[in-house]
C-alpha positions, 0 to 999 in steps of 0.5 A: 863494066860499071854494072858488072861490078856493081850488083842489082841490090847495090843499085837499089840501095843506090836508088833509094839513097836518092829517093830519099835525099829528094825527100829530104830536099823537098821537106827542107824547101817547103819547111825551112827555104819557103813554107807558105809557098802555094801554087796559083796555077798549073803552070806554077805547080808544074815548074815547082814539081819539076824543080823542087821535086824533081830529085825525089821522081827520079829516086821514086823511078830509079828504084821501081827500075832497080827493084824491077831489075833485080826482082827479073834477075832473081826470076832468071836465075830460079832463085827464091826468096821474098825480099826482091818481091816485096821490096817491087811492091813497095816500089810500086806503092811508092809510085803510085803514091808519088803519082798521086801526090803530083796529080794532087798538086796539080789539081791545085786541091786544098785538101790533105789528100796530097799528103796522104798521098806523099805519106804512101809514097814514103811507106812505099820507099820504107818498105824497099829499105826494110825488105832489103835490110831484113835480107841482108843475111841471106844475100851474105850467105849466098855470096860465101856459098858461091865463092866457096864453090869457085874455090872448090872448082 
């Protein structure tokens, strides 16, 4: 029942909020709680990623799934528009960046590629948000037209 009340775009916004919360938590943990953290073993890094980064990972996967669902729904309905394909591409970029970021951490790499990977994930999220935000007027217009058609029927 809940999925009938909440649109796919709303699920994307919720998922983006989770990912943003995960980014904020990660930044606070690394910046304030434990700024000098460096895992000495792969086991320590796995525990770190499974705890500190878990909310971020849940958000990344949620954004990917919700944008994919919304895009599939758009295609199924025969609707056009660039917002959802662009948002999905941003979600794929974000997922790839976060996967790369985790891989680099698991290598216990001292290079800066992990920071580049993390930034890539953030750029992907920004693309998702920008695409949804830019298309909000078109969606409102479609909803108004849909309501008018239902009233006329």
